[in-house]
Every structure is written in C-alpha cells, then in structure tokens.
C-alpha positions in Angstrom: 0.1 -0.1 -0.2 1.3 3.5 -0.8 1.6 6.4 1.4 -1.0 8.0 -0.6 -3.3 4.8 -0.3 -2.9 4.6 3.3 -3.6 8.3 3.9 -6.9 7.7 1.9 -8.5 5.2 4.0 -9.2 5.4 8.0 -12.3 6.1 10.1 -14.2 2.6 9.3 -13.7 2.9 5.9 -14.7 0.3 3.6 -12.3 -1.7 1.8 -10.7 -0.2 -1.2 -12.7 3.4 -0.8 -10.5 6.2 -0.6 -10.4 8.0 2.5 -13.8 10.0 3.3 -16.1 8.1 0.2 -18.1 6.6 3.0 -19.5 9.7 4.1 -21.3 9.7 0.9 -23.7 7.1 2.4 -26.7 8.8 3.7 -27.6 6.8 6.6 -23.7 7.0 7.7 -24.1 10.6 7.9 -27.8 10.7 9.8 -26.1 9.0 12.5 -23.0 11.0 12.7 -25.0 14.5 12.8 -27.4 13.1 15.3 -24.7 12.0 17.3 -22.7 15.5 17.1 -26.1 17.1 17.9 -26.2 15.3 21.6 -22.9 16.5 22.0 -23.5 20.4 21.2 -23.8 21.7 24.6 -20.0 20.4 25.3 -18.4 21.0 21.8 -20.3 24.6 21.9 -17.7 26.5 24.6 -14.6 25.3 22.9 -15.6 26.6 19.0 -16.9 29.8 21.0 -13.2 30.0 22.5 -11.9 29.5 18.9 -13.6 32.8 18.0 -12.3 34.6 20.8 -9.1 33.8 19.9 -9.3 35.3 16.3 -7.0 38.4 16.6 -10.1 40.3 14.8 -12.6 43.0 15.7 -16.1 41.6 15.6 -16.7 43.7 12.5 -13.9 42.3 10.7 -14.6 41.2 7.1 -12.9 38.0 7.2 -12.5 35.5 5.0 -12.6 32.0 6.5 -12.2 28.5 5.3 -13.4 25.2 7.5 -11.6 21.8 6.4 -14.1 18.9 6.5 -16.6 21.3 7.5 -19.4 18.5 7.6 -22.7 19.9 8.6 -21.0 23.2 9.4 -21.1 23.5 13.3 -17.3 25.5 13.4 -17.9 27.6 10.5 -21.8 28.6 12.2 -19.8 29.4 15.3 -17.4 31.4 13.3 -19.8 33.3 11.4 -22.0 33.8 14.5 -19.1 35.6 16.1 -18.1 37.8 13.0 -21.2 39.1 11.1 -19.1 40.7 8.4 -17.5 37.5 7.8 -17.7 35.2 4.7 -16.8 31.1 5.0 -16.2 28.2 2.5 -16.9 24.8 3.8 -14.5 22.2 2.2 -15.7 18.7 2.4 -15.6 15.3 0.2 -19.3 14.5 0.9 -22.3 15.8 -0.8 -24.5 13.6 1.6 -23.0 15.6 4.4 -23.6 19.0 2.8 -27.2 18.0 2.0 -27.7 17.6 5.9 -25.7 21.0 6.1 -27.4 23.2 3.8 -30.7 23.6 6.0 -28.8 24.6 8.8 -26.6 26.8 6.8 -29.2 28.4 4.8 -29.5 31.4 7.1 -26.3 32.9 6.3 -27.1 33.3 2.7 -24.5 34.3 0.5 -22.1 34.5 3.4 -21.4 30.7 3.5 -20.8 28.3 0.6 -19.9 24.5 0.3 -16.9 23.5 -1.5 -16.6 19.9 -3.0 -12.8 18.9 -2.3 -10.5 16.4 -1.4 -7.6 17.2 1.2 -6.4 13.7 1.9 -3.1 14.1 -0.1 -2.0 16.1 2.4 -2.6 19.3 0.8 -5.6 21.8 -0.1 -7.3 21.3 -3.4 -6.5 23.8 -6.1 -9.6 25.4 -6.1 -9.6 26.1 -2.4 -6.8 27.7 -2.6 -7.7 29.7 -5.2 -11.0 30.7 -3.3 -8.4 32.3 -0.8 -6.3 33.9 0.7 -8.2 33.2 4.0 -7.5 35.2 7.2 -8.9 32.2 9.8 -8.9 28.6 8.7 -10.8 26.1 10.9 -11.2 22.5 11.0 -12.3 20.2 13.6 -12.0 15.9 14.0 -11.2 15.8 10.3 -7.4 15.7 9.9 -6.6 13.2 12.1 -7.7 10.6 9.3 -4.4 11.3 7.7 -1.2 9.5 8.7 1.2 11.8 9.8 3.6 13.0 7.3 0.4 14.0 5.6 -1.1 16.1 8.7 2.4 18.2 8.4 2.4 18.5 4.7 -1.4 19.5 5.2 -0.7 22.1 7.7 1.9 23.5 5.6 -0.5 24.2 2.8 -3.0 25.9 5.2 -0.1 28.4 6.1 0.5 28.9 2.3 -3.0 29.7 2.0 -3.5 32.3 4.8 -2.9 35.8 4.5 -0.2 37.5 6.9 -1.5 38.1 10.3 -4.2 34.9 9.6 -4.7 31.9 12.1 -5.3 28.3 12.3 -7.3 26.0 14.3 -7.5 22.6 14.6 -9.5 20.9 17.2 -8.9 17.3 17.1 -7.2 14.2 18.3 -3.8 14.8 20.3 -2.7 11.0 21.1 -1.4 10.2 24.6 2.7 10.1 24.7 2.7 6.5 26.5 0.5 3.6 26.8 0.2 4.5 30.5 -1.3 8.1 29.6 -3.5 6.1 27.4 -4.8 3.8 30.1 -5.1 6.8 32.6 -7.1 8.6 30.1 -9.5 6.1 29.2 -10.2 5.1 33.0 -10.7 8.8 33.6 -13.5 9.0 30.8 -15.2 5.8 32.1 -15.4 7.3 35.8 -16.8 10.9 34.0 -19.4 9.1 32.0 -20.2 6.7 34.4 -20.9 4.1 31.8 -19.8 0.3 30.4 -15.9 0.2 29.2 -15.8 2.1 26.1 -15.3 -0.9 23.9 -18.5 -2.4 24.9 -20.7 0.7 23.6 -18.7 1.1 20.3 -20.4 0.7 17.2 -18.8 -1.4 14.5 -17.2 1.6 12.5 -15.9 3.4 15.5 -14.1 0.3 16.4 -12.7 -0.1 13.1 -11.6 3.6 13.8 -9.9 2.8 17.0 -7.9 -0.2 15.2 -5.9 2.3 13.1 -2.6 3.3 14.2 -1.3 6.5 12.3 -3.6 8.8 14.4 -2.0 7.6 17.3 1.5 9.4 16.5 -0.6 12.5 16.6 0.7 13.5 20.0 0.1 17.1 21.3 3.9 17.8 20.9 3.8 16.3 17.6 1.1 18.6 16.3 3.0 21.6 17.9 5.9 20.4 15.9 4.2 20.2 12.8 2.7 23.9 13.0 6.2 25.0 13.9 7.2 23.1 10.8 4.8 24.8 8.4 6.1 28.1 9.2 3.4 29.5 12.1 5.3 31.6 14.3 3.4 31.6 17.4 1.5 28.0 18.4 0.0 26.7 21.5 -2.6 24.2 22.7 -5.5 26.6 23.6 -7.8 23.7 25.2 -7.5 20.3 25.8 -9.6 17.7 27.3 -8.0 14.0 27.6 -7.3 13.1 23.8 -9.4 16.1 22.4 -7.2 19.5 21.8 -7.4 22.7 20.2 -4.1 23.7 18.5 -3.4 26.4 16.6 -0.8 28.7 14.9 -0.4 32.8 13.9 1.1 33.4 10.7 2.6 36.7 12.2 
C-alpha cells in the first residue's frame, strides 16, 4: 500500500474506498449528525473559545475556510461571532452537505460549500484559489491522515493564509505513552459512568480504534508540525483528555 493509499483509508472506511468516500452514505451521515447534535452543548464552549482567539474585531470582514466542514458547526460559530465574515466549507461528502444546507441557509451568500478532497496532504487547488484566508479552522477531520500528510496539510494551510491569519484545529491529540492512554481511558469511563468504551462502540468506531497512524498525532507533534509549517506562534489552547484545540498564528 502506498502512502497516499494509506492516507485515504480510515475511520471505518470500507475496504478499497478512498478516505472520506464512505461519508457519502446517507445513513452514516444521519447517524453522525445525530450523535454530534447530542454533544453540541459540550462542544459549543470550545467553538466559542476558538472565535475569541481570532485576533480581529467583531465587525472584521474575514475570509474563513473550514476544512472538513461537515454540517457546518465550526463555520456557524465563526459566522455568528463575525457578522461581516464569509466562509467556505470544504468537504468531500455531498450527503454531508445536504445535511448541512438547511442549517447554513440562514447565512445566505456568506457561506458556500466546496466539494474537495484534502487526503493527499494539501488543500485542493480550488480552495487555494478561493483564498487567501484570514482564518482556517477544522474539527475532527485532519486526524484521519497519517502523520506526514497531517504535517504537509498544515504547511498547505499556512500558504493559504494572509499575513496575520490564524489556523485552529480541534482534533485528536494522542497520549505520549500507553500508561497515559490507559489513565485517560479510566478517567473517561468514570466521568461518563458508563460501561467500558469497547462495549458501547459501533463496528465503525471499533474499526477506527484499530487504526495506528492517528496514535502518532500527539500534542507535541501537532505543535512541531505547526512550527515546521511556518507558524510563528503556536500553542494548545484547550484540551480534554485526547481532544485538543491546537493552532498557530501567521505573524
């Protein structure tokens, strides 16, 4: 299997399908959107923190790119925080876009979907041509790529930003050691007061757990990739167990 083929598989992908293409299945999209809706109250404060970290006045006419936008929750938070901003929602799944269009309709021409694939470790040319951007965001999308392609995507994002722009990624930050991994799993079970995680995971989620490449996306490596991409100021702005908000400013 080539590196590119490896990158384009994952997160419960069906055998032989490129990464992201199983998101074209309507049933899978419906299940995912319903699950994310149930978690909205706990995720919303992180999205709002992200918008407060943007170094711009509320009336700024920002140009925003949302990578793997899905049904649009991160783009929604950004457009609500910056009423004069416009956003492009990049996604590979037309079914996900159909789920998102009714939700995003209230923004009118301030939001537009763009069909495109970033599985090769770079923004598609159409997305680059629609920039440059002041803000690039992503949530739970980039971790599907193997480490070398996550790093190259960070560099592609840096190149698509205006000077003074910022990139935020809310995504998996894997534990550095197995000891910490087990400690986090125990903490999660106690917090949720639920049966062991393995007993309540769907078949697709168990397939995702069996992937190995995203386990290399530790917090330290995310910050290393951001610096290597050219971001002058980088940090982790929020973290809850294995989910972290990392980002960098192009100054």
